[in-house]
N, CA, C and O atoms as a Maestro MAE file, in Angstrom:
{
 s_m_m2io_version
 :::
 2.0.0
}

f_m_ct {
 s_m_title
 :::
 protein
 m_atom[360] {
  # First column is atom index #
  i_m_mmod_type
  r_m_x_coord
  r_m_y_coord
  r_m_z_coord
  i_m_residue_number
  s_m_chain_name
  s_m_pdb_residue_name
  s_m_pdb_atom_name
  i_m_atomic_number
  :::
  1 25 115.457 93.359 99.883 1 A "MET " " N  " 7
  2 3 114.990 92.966 98.588 1 A "MET " " CA " 6
  3 2 114.468 94.404 98.339 1 A "MET " " C  " 6
  4 15 114.170 95.204 99.226 1 A "MET " " O  " 8
  5 25 114.404 94.601 97.092 2 A "THR " " N  " 7
  6 3 113.765 96.049 96.501 2 A "THR " " CA " 6
  7 2 112.579 95.493 95.529 2 A "THR " " C  " 6
  8 15 112.441 94.348 95.099 2 A "THR " " O  " 8
  9 25 111.780 96.620 95.315 3 A "LYS " " N  " 7
  10 3 110.768 96.410 94.511 3 A "LYS " " CA " 6
  11 2 111.182 95.788 92.973 3 A "LYS " " C  " 6
  12 15 110.533 94.913 92.400 3 A "LYS " " O  " 8
  13 25 112.386 96.430 92.451 4 A "LYS " " N  " 7
  14 3 113.064 95.784 91.310 4 A "LYS " " CA " 6
  15 2 113.308 94.340 91.426 4 A "LYS " " C  " 6
  16 15 112.978 93.625 90.481 4 A "LYS " " O  " 8
  17 25 113.860 93.814 92.498 5 A "ASP " " N  " 7
  18 3 114.001 92.321 92.894 5 A "ASP " " CA " 6
  19 2 112.805 91.521 92.894 5 A "ASP " " C  " 6
  20 15 112.787 90.340 92.545 5 A "ASP " " O  " 8
  21 25 111.708 92.238 93.326 6 A "ILE " " N  " 7
  22 3 110.417 91.430 93.475 6 A "ILE " " CA " 6
  23 2 109.882 91.239 91.877 6 A "ILE " " C  " 6
  24 15 109.649 90.160 91.332 6 A "ILE " " O  " 8
  25 25 109.760 92.519 91.310 7 A "ILE " " N  " 7
  26 3 109.475 92.304 89.763 7 A "ILE " " CA " 6
  27 2 110.304 91.422 88.818 7 A "ILE " " C  " 6
  28 15 109.739 90.874 87.872 7 A "ILE " " O  " 8
  29 25 111.591 91.264 89.029 8 A "LEU " " N  " 7
  30 3 112.318 90.178 88.478 8 A "LEU " " CA " 6
  31 2 112.065 88.980 88.697 8 A "LEU " " C  " 6
  32 15 111.981 88.168 87.776 8 A "LEU " " O  " 8
  33 25 111.886 88.633 90.067 9 A "LYS " " N  " 7
  34 3 111.287 87.087 90.298 9 A "LYS " " CA " 6
  35 2 109.882 86.916 89.973 9 A "LYS " " C  " 6
  36 15 109.433 85.859 89.528 9 A "LYS " " O  " 8
  37 25 109.166 87.990 90.204 10 A "VAL " " N  " 7
  38 3 107.518 87.340 89.379 10 A "VAL " " CA " 6
  39 2 107.712 87.314 88.132 10 A "VAL " " C  " 6
  40 15 107.164 86.364 87.572 10 A "VAL " " O  " 8
  41 25 108.359 88.087 87.406 11 A "ALA " " N  " 7
  42 3 108.596 87.848 86.024 11 A "ALA " " CA " 6
  43 2 109.068 86.605 85.415 11 A "ALA " " C  " 6
  44 15 108.512 86.046 84.470 11 A "ALA " " O  " 8
  45 25 110.126 86.203 86.010 12 A "ASP " " N  " 7
  46 3 110.870 85.033 85.873 12 A "ASP " " CA " 6
  47 2 110.159 83.751 86.106 12 A "ASP " " C  " 6
  48 15 110.214 82.838 85.282 12 A "ASP " " O  " 8
  49 25 109.354 83.654 87.446 13 A "GLU " " N  " 7
  50 3 108.522 82.889 87.786 13 A "GLU " " CA " 6
  51 2 107.270 82.510 86.929 13 A "GLU " " C  " 6
  52 15 106.802 81.371 86.938 13 A "GLU " " O  " 8
  53 25 106.706 83.647 86.109 14 A "THR " " N  " 7
  54 3 105.324 83.497 85.651 14 A "THR " " CA " 6
  55 2 105.733 83.886 84.103 14 A "THR " " C  " 6
  56 15 104.819 84.383 83.445 14 A "THR " " O  " 8
  57 25 106.582 83.773 83.665 15 A "ASN " " N  " 7
  58 3 107.142 84.094 82.108 15 A "ASN " " CA " 6
  59 2 106.225 85.457 81.827 15 A "ASN " " C  " 6
  60 15 105.784 85.560 80.683 15 A "ASN " " O  " 8
  61 25 105.990 86.229 82.522 16 A "LEU " " N  " 7
  62 3 105.417 87.733 82.047 16 A "LEU " " CA " 6
  63 2 106.419 88.729 81.894 16 A "LEU " " C  " 6
  64 15 107.383 88.729 82.659 16 A "LEU " " O  " 8
  65 25 106.281 89.755 80.809 17 A "LYS " " N  " 7
  66 3 107.174 90.637 80.754 17 A "LYS " " CA " 6
  67 2 107.626 91.485 82.075 17 A "LYS " " C  " 6
  68 15 106.804 91.545 82.990 17 A "LYS " " O  " 8
  69 25 108.610 91.999 82.198 18 A "GLN " " N  " 7
  70 3 109.060 92.598 83.239 18 A "GLN " " CA " 6
  71 2 108.057 93.883 83.354 18 A "GLN " " C  " 6
  72 15 107.626 94.247 84.449 18 A "GLN " " O  " 8
  73 25 107.707 94.572 82.069 19 A "VAL " " N  " 7
  74 3 106.826 95.762 82.110 19 A "VAL " " CA " 6
  75 2 105.528 95.624 82.596 19 A "VAL " " C  " 6
  76 15 104.909 96.545 83.131 19 A "VAL " " O  " 8
  77 25 105.006 94.249 82.386 20 A "VAL " " N  " 7
  78 3 103.631 94.192 82.666 20 A "VAL " " CA " 6
  79 2 103.641 93.933 84.448 20 A "VAL " " C  " 6
  80 15 102.776 94.403 85.188 20 A "VAL " " O  " 8
  81 25 104.646 93.209 84.850 21 A "VAL " " N  " 7
  82 3 104.680 92.836 86.235 21 A "VAL " " CA " 6
  83 2 104.895 94.269 87.032 21 A "VAL " " C  " 6
  84 15 104.203 94.625 87.986 21 A "VAL " " O  " 8
  85 25 105.946 94.994 86.480 22 A "LYS " " N  " 7
  86 3 106.094 96.429 87.107 22 A "LYS " " CA " 6
  87 2 104.773 97.133 87.151 22 A "LYS " " C  " 6
  88 15 104.465 97.563 88.263 22 A "LYS " " O  " 8
  89 25 104.146 97.287 86.424 23 A "LYS " " N  " 7
  90 3 102.810 97.885 86.364 23 A "LYS " " CA " 6
  91 2 101.867 97.437 87.433 23 A "LYS " " C  " 6
  92 15 101.266 98.165 88.224 23 A "LYS " " O  " 8
  93 25 101.820 96.000 87.335 24 A "VAL " " N  " 7
  94 3 100.716 95.353 88.419 24 A "VAL " " CA " 6
  95 2 101.456 95.811 89.866 24 A "VAL " " C  " 6
  96 15 100.823 96.509 90.658 24 A "VAL " " O  " 8
  97 25 102.468 95.493 90.084 25 A "VAL " " N  " 7
  98 3 103.185 95.805 91.347 25 A "VAL " " CA " 6
  99 2 103.158 96.956 91.842 25 A "VAL " " C  " 6
  100 15 103.168 97.051 93.069 25 A "VAL " " O  " 8
  101 25 103.115 98.200 90.983 26 A "GLN " " N  " 7
  102 3 103.133 99.539 91.101 26 A "GLN " " CA " 6
  103 2 101.640 99.929 91.539 26 A "GLN " " C  " 6
  104 15 101.375 100.617 92.524 26 A "GLN " " O  " 8
  105 25 100.808 99.439 90.743 27 A "LYS " " N  " 7
  106 3 99.300 99.676 91.020 27 A "LYS " " CA " 6
  107 2 98.916 99.173 92.313 27 A "LYS " " C  " 6
  108 15 98.011 99.727 92.937 27 A "LYS " " O  " 8
  109 25 99.559 98.116 92.794 28 A "THR " " N  " 7
  110 3 99.106 97.339 93.995 28 A "THR " " CA " 6
  111 2 99.589 98.024 95.097 28 A "THR " " C  " 6
  112 15 98.865 98.144 96.085 28 A "THR " " O  " 8
  113 25 100.828 98.544 95.072 29 A "PHE " " N  " 7
  114 3 101.249 99.738 96.131 29 A "PHE " " CA " 6
  115 2 100.496 100.971 96.180 29 A "PHE " " C  " 6
  116 15 100.157 101.519 97.229 29 A "PHE " " O  " 8
  117 25 100.169 101.518 94.662 30 A "ASP " " N  " 7
  118 3 99.286 102.546 94.682 30 A "ASP " " CA " 6
  119 2 98.061 102.600 95.683 30 A "ASP " " C  " 6
  120 15 97.768 103.487 96.484 30 A "ASP " " O  " 8
  121 25 97.370 101.289 95.385 31 A "TYR " " N  " 7
  122 3 96.096 101.048 95.878 31 A "TYR " " CA " 6
  123 2 96.075 100.918 97.434 31 A "TYR " " C  " 6
  124 15 95.167 101.375 98.129 31 A "TYR " " O  " 8
  125 25 96.993 100.356 97.837 32 A "ILE " " N  " 7
  126 3 97.279 100.234 99.435 32 A "ILE " " CA " 6
  127 2 97.670 101.524 100.042 32 A "ILE " " C  " 6
  128 15 97.643 101.695 101.261 32 A "ILE " " O  " 8
  129 25 98.023 102.401 99.226 33 A "ILE " " N  " 7
  130 3 98.570 103.674 99.796 33 A "ILE " " CA " 6
  131 2 97.305 104.750 99.581 33 A "ILE " " C  " 6
  132 15 97.213 105.713 100.343 33 A "ILE " " O  " 8
  133 25 96.374 104.546 98.548 34 A "GLU " " N  " 7
  134 3 95.071 105.363 98.539 34 A "GLU " " CA " 6
  135 2 94.203 104.779 99.699 34 A "GLU " " C  " 6
  136 15 93.490 105.516 100.381 34 A "GLU " " O  " 8
  137 25 94.282 103.496 99.890 35 A "ALA " " N  " 7
  138 3 93.354 103.096 100.921 35 A "ALA " " CA " 6
  139 2 93.885 103.543 102.206 35 A "ALA " " C  " 6
  140 15 93.043 103.796 103.067 35 A "ALA " " O  " 8
  141 25 95.159 103.694 102.512 36 A "LEU " " N  " 7
  142 3 95.523 104.138 103.774 36 A "LEU " " CA " 6
  143 2 95.132 105.558 103.970 36 A "LEU " " C  " 6
  144 15 94.632 105.989 105.009 36 A "LEU " " O  " 8
  145 25 95.398 106.281 102.877 37 A "VAL " " N  " 7
  146 3 94.960 107.814 102.912 37 A "VAL " " CA " 6
  147 2 93.580 107.976 103.467 37 A "VAL " " C  " 6
  148 15 93.265 108.792 104.333 37 A "VAL " " O  " 8
  149 25 92.778 107.099 102.871 38 A "ARG " " N  " 7
  150 3 91.165 107.153 103.216 38 A "ARG " " CA " 6
  151 2 90.954 106.424 104.562 38 A "ARG " " C  " 6
  152 15 89.810 106.089 104.870 38 A "ARG " " O  " 8
  153 25 92.046 106.148 105.421 39 A "GLY " " N  " 7
  154 3 91.679 105.759 106.595 39 A "GLY " " CA " 6
  155 2 91.469 104.477 106.735 39 A "GLY " " C  " 6
  156 15 91.296 104.033 107.870 39 A "GLY " " O  " 8
  157 25 91.446 103.710 105.723 40 A "GLU " " N  " 7
  158 3 90.870 102.125 105.806 40 A "GLU " " CA " 6
  159 2 92.025 101.283 106.085 40 A "GLU " " C  " 6
  160 15 93.196 101.630 105.932 40 A "GLU " " O  " 8
  161 25 91.642 100.223 106.478 41 A "LYS " " N  " 7
  162 3 92.600 99.055 106.827 41 A "LYS " " CA " 6
  163 2 93.122 98.095 105.993 41 A "LYS " " C  " 6
  164 15 92.209 97.327 105.690 41 A "LYS " " O  " 8
  165 25 94.137 97.782 105.490 42 A "ILE " " N  " 7
  166 3 94.572 96.559 104.396 42 A "ILE " " CA " 6
  167 2 94.802 95.253 105.118 42 A "ILE " " C  " 6
  168 15 95.817 95.097 105.798 42 A "ILE " " O  " 8
  169 25 94.008 94.439 105.006 43 A "GLU " " N  " 7
  170 3 94.158 93.118 105.508 43 A "GLU " " CA " 6
  171 2 94.528 91.848 104.336 43 A "GLU " " C  " 6
  172 15 93.685 91.243 103.674 43 A "GLU " " O  " 8
  173 25 95.773 91.675 104.299 44 A "LEU " " N  " 7
  174 3 96.133 90.430 103.405 44 A "LEU " " CA " 6
  175 2 96.280 89.366 104.075 44 A "LEU " " C  " 6
  176 15 97.252 89.185 104.808 44 A "LEU " " O  " 8
  177 25 95.348 88.533 103.914 45 A "ARG " " N  " 7
  178 3 95.583 87.044 104.646 45 A "ARG " " CA " 6
  179 2 96.875 86.530 104.497 45 A "ARG " " C  " 6
  180 15 97.590 86.646 103.502 45 A "ARG " " O  " 8
  181 25 97.229 85.736 105.941 46 A "ASN " " N  " 7
  182 3 98.394 85.074 105.940 46 A "ASN " " CA " 6
  183 2 99.846 85.918 105.754 46 A "ASN " " C  " 6
  184 15 100.982 85.459 105.866 46 A "ASN " " O  " 8
  185 25 99.484 87.149 105.468 47 A "PHE " " N  " 7
  186 3 100.651 88.111 105.344 47 A "PHE " " CA " 6
  187 2 100.743 89.256 106.494 47 A "PHE " " C  " 6
  188 15 101.664 89.287 107.312 47 A "PHE " " O  " 8
  189 25 99.804 90.081 106.461 48 A "GLY " " N  " 7
  190 3 99.321 91.033 107.572 48 A "GLY " " CA " 6
  191 2 98.407 91.973 107.403 48 A "GLY " " C  " 6
  192 15 97.572 91.972 106.498 48 A "GLY " " O  " 8
  193 25 98.551 92.980 108.439 49 A "VAL " " N  " 7
  194 3 97.541 94.053 108.340 49 A "VAL " " CA " 6
  195 2 98.180 95.481 108.424 49 A "VAL " " C  " 6
  196 15 99.019 95.741 109.286 49 A "VAL " " O  " 8
  197 25 97.772 96.359 107.537 50 A "PHE " " N  " 7
  198 3 98.586 97.838 107.317 50 A "PHE " " CA " 6
  199 2 97.128 98.515 107.971 50 A "PHE " " C  " 6
  200 15 95.974 98.145 107.753 50 A "PHE " " O  " 8
  201 25 97.526 99.437 108.691 51 A "LYS " " N  " 7
  202 3 96.526 100.211 109.221 51 A "LYS " " CA " 6
  203 2 97.159 101.573 109.695 51 A "LYS " " C  " 6
  204 15 98.321 101.601 110.101 51 A "LYS " " O  " 8
  205 25 96.395 102.669 109.636 52 A "ILE " " N  " 7
  206 3 96.735 104.025 110.245 52 A "ILE " " CA " 6
  207 2 96.404 104.222 111.658 52 A "ILE " " C  " 6
  208 15 95.275 104.028 112.108 52 A "ILE " " O  " 8
  209 25 97.504 104.648 112.416 53 A "LYS " " N  " 7
  210 3 97.232 104.935 114.001 53 A "LYS " " CA " 6
  211 2 97.489 106.571 114.050 53 A "LYS " " C  " 6
  212 15 98.031 107.317 113.234 53 A "LYS " " O  " 8
  213 25 96.882 106.824 115.332 54 A "GLN " " N  " 7
  214 3 96.920 108.431 115.470 54 A "GLN " " CA " 6
  215 2 98.207 108.363 116.739 54 A "GLN " " C  " 6
  216 15 98.177 107.476 117.592 54 A "GLN " " O  " 8
  217 25 99.079 109.208 116.715 55 A "ARG " " N  " 7
  218 3 99.824 109.368 117.914 55 A "ARG " " CA " 6
  219 2 99.429 110.699 118.489 55 A "ARG " " C  " 6
  220 15 99.139 111.698 117.830 55 A "ARG " " O  " 8
  221 25 99.448 110.611 119.569 56 A "LYS " " N  " 7
  222 3 99.161 111.850 120.640 56 A "LYS " " CA " 6
  223 2 100.472 112.965 120.567 56 A "LYS " " C  " 6
  224 15 101.674 112.850 120.329 56 A "LYS " " O  " 8
  225 25 99.629 114.017 120.881 57 A "ALA " " N  " 7
  226 3 100.623 115.123 120.942 57 A "ALA " " CA " 6
  227 2 101.543 114.596 122.263 57 A "ALA " " C  " 6
  228 15 101.007 113.938 123.154 57 A "ALA " " O  " 8
  229 25 103.058 114.969 122.304 58 A "ARG " " N  " 7
  230 3 103.697 114.688 123.302 58 A "ARG " " CA " 6
  231 2 104.721 115.906 123.812 58 A "ARG " " C  " 6
  232 15 104.760 116.892 123.077 58 A "ARG " " O  " 8
  233 25 105.400 115.914 124.791 59 A "THR " " N  " 7
  234 3 106.562 116.697 125.017 59 A "THR " " CA " 6
  235 2 107.700 116.055 124.609 59 A "THR " " C  " 6
  236 15 107.822 114.902 125.024 59 A "THR " " O  " 8
  237 25 108.696 116.554 123.803 60 A "GLY " " N  " 7
  238 3 109.982 116.089 123.467 60 A "GLY " " CA " 6
  239 2 111.205 116.941 124.114 60 A "GLY " " C  " 6
  240 15 111.053 117.990 124.740 60 A "GLY " " O  " 8
  241 25 112.433 116.308 123.853 61 A "ARG " " N  " 7
  242 3 113.503 117.216 124.205 61 A "ARG " " CA " 6
  243 2 114.317 117.091 123.112 61 A "ARG " " C  " 6
  244 15 114.333 116.058 122.443 61 A "ARG " " O  " 8
  245 25 115.209 118.349 122.790 62 A "ASN " " N  " 7
  246 3 116.128 118.783 121.807 62 A "ASN " " CA " 6
  247 2 117.456 117.729 122.491 62 A "ASN " " C  " 6
  248 15 117.777 118.042 123.638 62 A "ASN " " O  " 8
  249 25 118.052 116.797 122.006 63 A "PRO " " N  " 7
  250 3 119.241 116.138 122.689 63 A "PRO " " CA " 6
  251 2 120.382 116.835 122.668 63 A "PRO " " C  " 6
  252 15 121.270 116.482 123.444 63 A "PRO " " O  " 8
  253 25 120.625 118.070 121.700 64 A "ARG " " N  " 7
  254 3 121.785 118.834 121.796 64 A "ARG " " CA " 6
  255 2 121.661 119.591 122.901 64 A "ARG " " C  " 6
  256 15 122.482 119.683 123.814 64 A "ARG " " O  " 8
  257 25 120.343 120.276 122.779 65 A "THR " " N  " 7
  258 3 120.403 121.758 123.781 65 A "THR " " CA " 6
  259 2 119.645 121.226 125.142 65 A "THR " " C  " 6
  260 15 119.845 121.892 126.158 65 A "THR " " O  " 8
  261 25 118.905 120.230 125.222 66 A "GLY " " N  " 7
  262 3 118.023 119.694 126.334 66 A "GLY " " CA " 6
  263 2 116.963 120.737 126.269 66 A "GLY " " C  " 6
  264 15 116.453 120.971 127.365 66 A "GLY " " O  " 8
  265 25 116.527 121.385 125.321 67 A "GLN " " N  " 7
  266 3 115.388 122.159 125.476 67 A "GLN " " CA " 6
  267 2 113.966 121.242 124.999 67 A "GLN " " C  " 6
  268 15 113.899 120.438 124.070 67 A "GLN " " O  " 8
  269 25 112.954 121.621 125.889 68 A "VAL " " N  " 7
  270 3 111.911 121.045 125.833 68 A "VAL " " CA " 6
  271 2 110.966 121.516 124.692 68 A "VAL " " C  " 6
  272 15 110.529 122.664 124.619 68 A "VAL " " O  " 8
  273 25 110.717 120.616 123.892 69 A "VAL " " N  " 7
  274 3 109.819 120.917 122.560 69 A "VAL " " CA " 6
  275 2 108.490 120.496 122.414 69 A "VAL " " C  " 6
  276 15 108.286 119.431 122.996 69 A "VAL " " O  " 8
  277 25 107.490 120.978 121.822 70 A "PRO " " N  " 7
  278 3 106.290 120.207 121.809 70 A "PRO " " CA " 6
  279 2 106.204 119.270 120.456 70 A "PRO " " C  " 6
  280 15 106.366 119.744 119.331 70 A "PRO " " O  " 8
  281 25 105.991 118.189 120.652 71 A "VAL " " N  " 7
  282 3 105.727 117.259 119.629 71 A "VAL " " CA " 6
  283 2 104.055 117.307 118.927 71 A "VAL " " C  " 6
  284 15 103.100 117.177 119.694 71 A "VAL " " O  " 8
  285 25 103.880 117.458 117.765 72 A "PRO " " N  " 7
  286 3 102.381 117.669 117.577 72 A "PRO " " CA " 6
  287 2 101.899 116.304 117.434 72 A "PRO " " C  " 6
  288 15 102.712 115.385 117.340 72 A "PRO " " O  " 8
  289 25 100.568 116.079 117.408 73 A "PRO " " N  " 7
  290 3 99.976 114.679 117.025 73 A "PRO " " CA " 6
  291 2 100.248 114.354 115.475 73 A "PRO " " C  " 6
  292 15 100.472 115.216 114.626 73 A "PRO " " O  " 8
  293 25 100.193 112.971 115.246 74 A "ARG " " N  " 7
  294 3 100.625 112.644 113.673 74 A "ARG " " CA " 6
  295 2 100.187 111.446 113.523 74 A "ARG " " C  " 6
  296 15 99.998 110.683 114.470 74 A "ARG " " O  " 8
  297 25 99.962 111.128 112.191 75 A "LYS " " N  " 7
  298 3 99.183 109.700 111.920 75 A "LYS " " CA " 6
  299 2 100.503 108.866 111.542 75 A "LYS " " C  " 6
  300 15 101.404 109.600 111.136 75 A "LYS " " O  " 8
  301 25 100.777 107.694 111.577 76 A "VAL " " N  " 7
  302 3 101.764 106.635 111.115 76 A "VAL " " CA " 6
  303 2 101.048 105.452 110.665 76 A "VAL " " C  " 6
  304 15 99.966 105.057 111.100 76 A "VAL " " O  " 8
  305 25 101.734 104.941 109.778 77 A "VAL " " N  " 7
  306 3 101.155 103.470 109.194 77 A "VAL " " CA " 6
  307 2 102.009 102.516 110.283 77 A "VAL " " C  " 6
  308 15 103.182 102.667 110.624 77 A "VAL " " O  " 8
  309 25 101.064 101.494 110.719 78 A "VAL " " N  " 7
  310 3 101.659 100.464 111.344 78 A "VAL " " CA " 6
  311 2 101.337 99.116 110.665 78 A "VAL " " C  " 6
  312 15 100.211 98.858 110.237 78 A "VAL " " O  " 8
  313 25 102.402 98.258 110.587 79 A "PHE " " N  " 7
  314 3 101.927 96.835 110.176 79 A "PHE " " CA " 6
  315 2 102.069 95.951 111.207 79 A "PHE " " C  " 6
  316 15 102.979 96.032 112.031 79 A "PHE " " O  " 8
  317 25 100.947 94.841 111.209 80 A "LYS " " N  " 7
  318 3 101.168 93.578 112.151 80 A "LYS " " CA " 6
  319 2 100.857 92.413 111.362 80 A "LYS " " C  " 6
  320 15 99.791 92.239 110.771 80 A "LYS " " O  " 8
  321 25 102.128 91.391 111.386 81 A "PRO " " N  " 7
  322 3 102.197 90.409 110.388 81 A "PRO " " CA " 6
  323 2 101.091 89.178 110.902 81 A "PRO " " C  " 6
  324 15 100.688 88.839 112.015 81 A "PRO " " O  " 8
  325 25 100.874 88.790 109.776 82 A "GLY " " N  " 7
  326 3 99.920 87.672 109.872 82 A "GLY " " CA " 6
  327 2 100.426 86.412 110.502 82 A "GLY " " C  " 6
  328 15 101.647 86.318 110.633 82 A "GLY " " O  " 8
  329 25 99.568 85.309 110.962 83 A "LEU " " N  " 7
  330 3 99.992 84.133 111.356 83 A "LEU " " CA " 6
  331 2 100.952 83.475 110.509 83 A "LEU " " C  " 6
  332 15 102.035 83.154 110.998 83 A "LEU " " O  " 8
  333 25 100.730 83.265 109.458 84 A "GLU " " N  " 7
  334 3 101.704 82.628 108.446 84 A "GLU " " CA " 6
  335 2 103.188 83.273 108.230 84 A "GLU " " C  " 6
  336 15 104.166 82.559 108.009 84 A "GLU " " O  " 8
  337 25 103.265 84.887 108.326 85 A "MET " " N  " 7
  338 3 104.371 85.192 108.206 85 A "MET " " CA " 6
  339 2 105.119 84.990 109.671 85 A "MET " " C  " 6
  340 15 106.341 84.862 109.751 85 A "MET " " O  " 8
  341 25 104.350 84.980 110.677 86 A "LYS " " N  " 7
  342 3 104.955 84.911 112.061 86 A "LYS " " CA " 6
  343 2 105.560 83.392 112.094 86 A "LYS " " C  " 6
  344 15 106.709 83.289 112.524 86 A "LYS " " O  " 8
  345 25 104.966 82.353 111.728 87 A "LYS " " N  " 7
  346 3 105.399 81.219 111.776 87 A "LYS " " CA " 6
  347 2 106.846 80.962 110.807 87 A "LYS " " C  " 6
  348 15 107.731 80.227 111.244 87 A "LYS " " O  " 8
  349 25 106.939 81.431 109.879 88 A "LYS " " N  " 7
  350 3 107.930 81.496 108.803 88 A "LYS " " CA " 6
  351 2 109.186 82.472 109.496 88 A "LYS " " C  " 6
  352 15 110.300 81.987 109.693 88 A "LYS " " O  " 8
  353 25 108.936 83.569 109.758 89 A "VAL " " N  " 7
  354 3 109.846 84.681 110.261 89 A "VAL " " CA " 6
  355 2 110.624 84.483 111.788 89 A "VAL " " C  " 6
  356 15 111.806 84.605 112.109 89 A "VAL " " O  " 8
  357 25 109.632 84.189 112.420 90 A "ILE " " N  " 7
  358 3 109.931 84.376 113.814 90 A "ILE " " CA " 6
  359 2 110.436 82.887 114.375 90 A "ILE " " C  " 6
  360 15 110.762 82.749 115.554 90 A "ILE " " O  " 8
  :::
 }
 m_bond[359] {
  # First column is bond index #
  i_m_from
  i_m_to
  i_m_order
  :::
  1 1 2 1
  2 2 3 1
  3 3 4 2
  4 3 5 1
  5 5 6 1
  6 6 7 1
  7 7 8 2
  8 7 9 1
  9 9 10 1
  10 10 11 1
  11 11 12 2
  12 11 13 1
  13 13 14 1
  14 14 15 1
  15 15 16 2
  16 15 17 1
  17 17 18 1
  18 18 19 1
  19 19 20 2
  20 19 21 1
  21 21 22 1
  22 22 23 1
  23 23 24 2
  24 23 25 1
  25 25 26 1
  26 26 27 1
  27 27 28 2
  28 27 29 1
  29 29 30 1
  30 30 31 1
  31 31 32 2
  32 31 33 1
  33 33 34 1
  34 34 35 1
  35 35 36 2
  36 35 37 1
  37 37 38 1
  38 38 39 1
  39 39 40 2
  40 39 41 1
  41 41 42 1
  42 42 43 1
  43 43 44 2
  44 43 45 1
  45 45 46 1
  46 46 47 1
  47 47 48 2
  48 47 49 1
  49 49 50 1
  50 50 51 1
  51 51 52 2
  52 51 53 1
  53 53 54 1
  54 54 55 1
  55 55 56 2
  56 55 57 1
  57 57 58 1
  58 58 59 1
  59 59 60 2
  60 59 61 1
  61 61 62 1
  62 62 63 1
  63 63 64 2
  64 63 65 1
  65 65 66 1
  66 66 67 1
  67 67 68 2
  68 67 69 1
  69 69 70 1
  70 70 71 1
  71 71 72 2
  72 71 73 1
  73 73 74 1
  74 74 75 1
  75 75 76 2
  76 75 77 1
  77 77 78 1
  78 78 79 1
  79 79 80 2
  80 79 81 1
  81 81 82 1
  82 82 83 1
  83 83 84 2
  84 83 85 1
  85 85 86 1
  86 86 87 1
  87 87 88 2
  88 87 89 1
  89 89 90 1
  90 90 91 1
  91 91 92 2
  92 91 93 1
  93 93 94 1
  94 94 95 1
  95 95 96 2
  96 95 97 1
  97 97 98 1
  98 98 99 1
  99 99 100 2
  100 99 101 1
  101 101 102 1
  102 102 103 1
  103 103 104 2
  104 103 105 1
  105 105 106 1
  106 106 107 1
  107 107 108 2
  108 107 109 1
  109 109 110 1
  110 110 111 1
  111 111 112 2
  112 111 113 1
  113 113 114 1
  114 114 115 1
  115 115 116 2
  116 115 117 1
  117 117 118 1
  118 118 119 1
  119 119 120 2
  120 119 121 1
  121 121 122 1
  122 122 123 1
  123 123 124 2
  124 123 125 1
  125 125 126 1
  126 126 127 1
  127 127 128 2
  128 127 129 1
  129 129 130 1
  130 130 131 1
  131 131 132 2
  132 131 133 1
  133 133 134 1
  134 134 135 1
  135 135 136 2
  136 135 137 1
  137 137 138 1
  138 138 139 1
  139 139 140 2
  140 139 141 1
  141 141 142 1
  142 142 143 1
  143 143 144 2
  144 143 145 1
  145 145 146 1
  146 146 147 1
  147 147 148 2
  148 147 149 1
  149 149 150 1
  150 150 151 1
  151 151 152 2
  152 151 153 1
  153 153 154 1
  154 154 155 1
  155 155 156 2
  156 155 157 1
  157 157 158 1
  158 158 159 1
  159 159 160 2
  160 159 161 1
  161 161 162 1
  162 162 163 1
  163 163 164 2
  164 163 165 1
  165 165 166 1
  166 166 167 1
  167 167 168 2
  168 167 169 1
  169 169 170 1
  170 170 171 1
  171 171 172 2
  172 171 173 1
  173 173 174 1
  174 174 175 1
  175 175 176 2
  176 175 177 1
  177 177 178 1
  178 178 179 1
  179 179 180 2
  180 179 181 1
  181 181 182 1
  182 182 183 1
  183 183 184 2
  184 183 185 1
  185 185 186 1
  186 186 187 1
  187 187 188 2
  188 187 189 1
  189 189 190 1
  190 190 191 1
  191 191 192 2
  192 191 193 1
  193 193 194 1
  194 194 195 1
  195 195 196 2
  196 195 197 1
  197 197 198 1
  198 198 199 1
  199 199 200 2
  200 199 201 1
  201 201 202 1
  202 202 203 1
  203 203 204 2
  204 203 205 1
  205 205 206 1
  206 206 207 1
  207 207 208 2
  208 207 209 1
  209 209 210 1
  210 210 211 1
  211 211 212 2
  212 211 213 1
  213 213 214 1
  214 214 215 1
  215 215 216 2
  216 215 217 1
  217 217 218 1
  218 218 219 1
  219 219 220 2
  220 219 221 1
  221 221 222 1
  222 222 223 1
  223 223 224 2
  224 223 225 1
  225 225 226 1
  226 226 227 1
  227 227 228 2
  228 227 229 1
  229 229 230 1
  230 230 231 1
  231 231 232 2
  232 231 233 1
  233 233 234 1
  234 234 235 1
  235 235 236 2
  236 235 237 1
  237 237 238 1
  238 238 239 1
  239 239 240 2
  240 239 241 1
  241 241 242 1
  242 242 243 1
  243 243 244 2
  244 243 245 1
  245 245 246 1
  246 246 247 1
  247 247 248 2
  248 247 249 1
  249 249 250 1
  250 250 251 1
  251 251 252 2
  252 251 253 1
  253 253 254 1
  254 254 255 1
  255 255 256 2
  256 255 257 1
  257 257 258 1
  258 258 259 1
  259 259 260 2
  260 259 261 1
  261 261 262 1
  262 262 263 1
  263 263 264 2
  264 263 265 1
  265 265 266 1
  266 266 267 1
  267 267 268 2
  268 267 269 1
  269 269 270 1
  270 270 271 1
  271 271 272 2
  272 271 273 1
  273 273 274 1
  274 274 275 1
  275 275 276 2
  276 275 277 1
  277 277 278 1
  278 278 279 1
  279 279 280 2
  280 279 281 1
  281 281 282 1
  282 282 283 1
  283 283 284 2
  284 283 285 1
  285 285 286 1
  286 286 287 1
  287 287 288 2
  288 287 289 1
  289 289 290 1
  290 290 291 1
  291 291 292 2
  292 291 293 1
  293 293 294 1
  294 294 295 1
  295 295 296 2
  296 295 297 1
  297 297 298 1
  298 298 299 1
  299 299 300 2
  300 299 301 1
  301 301 302 1
  302 302 303 1
  303 303 304 2
  304 303 305 1
  305 305 306 1
  306 306 307 1
  307 307 308 2
  308 307 309 1
  309 309 310 1
  310 310 311 1
  311 311 312 2
  312 311 313 1
  313 313 314 1
  314 314 315 1
  315 315 316 2
  316 315 317 1
  317 317 318 1
  318 318 319 1
  319 319 320 2
  320 319 321 1
  321 321 322 1
  322 322 323 1
  323 323 324 2
  324 323 325 1
  325 325 326 1
  326 326 327 1
  327 327 328 2
  328 327 329 1
  329 329 330 1
  330 330 331 1
  331 331 332 2
  332 331 333 1
  333 333 334 1
  334 334 335 1
  335 335 336 2
  336 335 337 1
  337 337 338 1
  338 338 339 1
  339 339 340 2
  340 339 341 1
  341 341 342 1
  342 342 343 1
  343 343 344 2
  344 343 345 1
  345 345 346 1
  346 346 347 1
  347 347 348 2
  348 347 349 1
  349 349 350 1
  350 350 351 1
  351 351 352 2
  352 351 353 1
  353 353 354 1
  354 354 355 1
  355 355 356 2
  356 355 357 1
  357 357 358 1
  358 358 359 1
  359 359 360 2
  :::
 }
}
């Protein structure tokens, strides 16, 4: 499912124009991204939690050459599904 699919379904079920739904969906995603950039946790009840996790620096290996290369620390976005999602999906 794509963002376009979500917009079409919401517009169809709510009888709102696609342009309006597109703005709302895009703004929702924008605010989630902005909060993650600030280091905040996003908790959507019954859906899940998005948060930033710091990965430690480590030593990796180039699979072609076998050469050892340092991998710097970095931040990654992690998602933990909520109970409602777990019940329906798993």
